[in-house]
C-alpha distance (Angstrom), angle and dihedral (degrees) to the residues before:
residue distance angle dihedral
M1 . . .
I2 3.80 . .
E3 3.81 90.0 .
D4 3.80 88.8 52.4
I5 3.79 91.8 53.0
A6 3.82 91.6 45.1
D7 3.81 90.5 51.0
K8 3.81 91.6 50.3
M9 3.81 91.4 48.6
Y10 3.80 91.3 48.9
E11 3.79 91.0 48.2
F12 3.80 91.0 50.0
I13 3.81 94.2 47.6
T14 3.80 94.5 46.4
S15 3.81 92.7 47.4
K16 3.81 91.9 57.7
G17 3.76 128.0 68.8
A18 3.80 121.9 -121.3
E19 3.81 91.9 -105.1
C20 3.80 92.0 52.0
I21 3.79 91.8 49.4
Q22 3.82 90.7 49.2
N23 3.81 90.3 50.6
L24 3.81 90.6 50.5
K25 3.78 90.6 48.4
E26 3.81 93.2 51.1
Q27 3.79 96.8 36.1
Y28 3.76 97.0 95.6
N29 3.79 102.7 26.1
N30 3.82 98.0 109.6
Q31 3.77 92.5 34.2
I32 3.80 91.7 52.1
I33 3.79 90.7 48.2
L34 3.82 90.3 50.9
Y35 3.80 90.9 46.3
G36 3.81 90.9 51.4
I37 3.81 91.6 49.9
I38 3.81 92.7 48.9
K39 3.80 93.0 45.2
R40 3.82 94.2 48.5
F41 3.80 90.5 47.4
G42 3.82 92.6 47.8
E43 3.77 92.6 49.1
G44 3.81 96.6 37.7
D45 3.78 131.1 106.3
Y46 3.81 94.2 -114.4
F47 3.81 92.4 57.8
N48 3.78 92.4 43.2
Q49 3.79 91.4 52.1
E50 3.81 102.0 38.1
Y51 3.80 100.1 33.9
R52 3.80 101.5 27.8
S53 3.81 92.0 140.5
M54 3.84 91.0 60.9
P55 3.78 121.8 79.4
Y56 3.81 119.9 -138.3
V57 3.81 116.8 -138.4
D58 3.81 120.2 -166.7
Y59 3.80 108.4 -128.9
K60 3.78 100.8 171.2
D61 3.80 94.6 151.6
I62 3.79 92.7 54.5
I63 3.79 93.2 47.4
L64 3.81 91.1 49.7
Q65 3.81 89.8 53.5
I66 3.80 93.1 62.8
P67 3.82 105.2 111.7
E68 3.81 114.6 -105.9
D69 3.80 92.2 -124.6
K70 3.84 89.3 59.7
L71 3.83 92.0 61.0
L72 3.77 103.3 48.5
P73 3.81 116.5 148.1
T74 3.80 88.7 -131.0
L75 3.82 91.5 68.1
T76 3.79 118.7 98.9
S77 3.80 120.9 -111.4
K78 3.79 89.1 -109.3
E79 3.82 92.0 54.9
I80 3.81 91.8 47.8
C81 3.86 89.8 47.8
E82 3.80 89.7 55.4
I83 3.80 91.8 48.1
I84 3.80 97.5 48.3
H85 3.81 99.3 34.2
E86 3.84 92.4 98.2
V87 3.81 93.0 49.8
I88 3.81 90.5 48.1
G89 3.80 88.5 50.2
L90 3.79 89.6 55.2
S91 3.81 94.6 43.9
F92 3.79 96.2 46.7
I93 3.76 113.0 39.1
G94 3.76 114.5 -153.2
D95 3.78 149.6 72.1
N96 3.80 115.4 -7.6
N97 3.83 91.4 -124.9
L98 3.80 89.9 56.2
I99 3.80 89.7 47.8
D100 3.81 88.9 53.0
N101 3.83 90.2 50.6
I102 3.79 92.7 49.2
T103 3.81 91.7 47.3
E104 3.79 90.4 52.9
I105 3.82 92.3 47.6
I106 3.80 92.1 50.0
T107 3.81 93.9 48.6
A108 3.81 95.5 43.8
């Protein structure tokens, strides 16, 4: 079974060019970082104490679908807040003011 997986990985890698592999490698970097931040916040003590009335829902797939150019480190916190506000609203179910607060905390 391991040989089968190794063969499939080798086939995949050799069928792609170096640029394509680099793009695949970098495709989810910022999205994964954002996902990790949101997940840690949603499962953390601060959230559980301050926002105990709000449930946290793990929407990894939705976060990973945010286009890479929308999560550039060169964007301001305000711009990132606007971009991820909808995802935060899905992940943390509650009052819009609380969603705004959480969005600002996550992007700070």
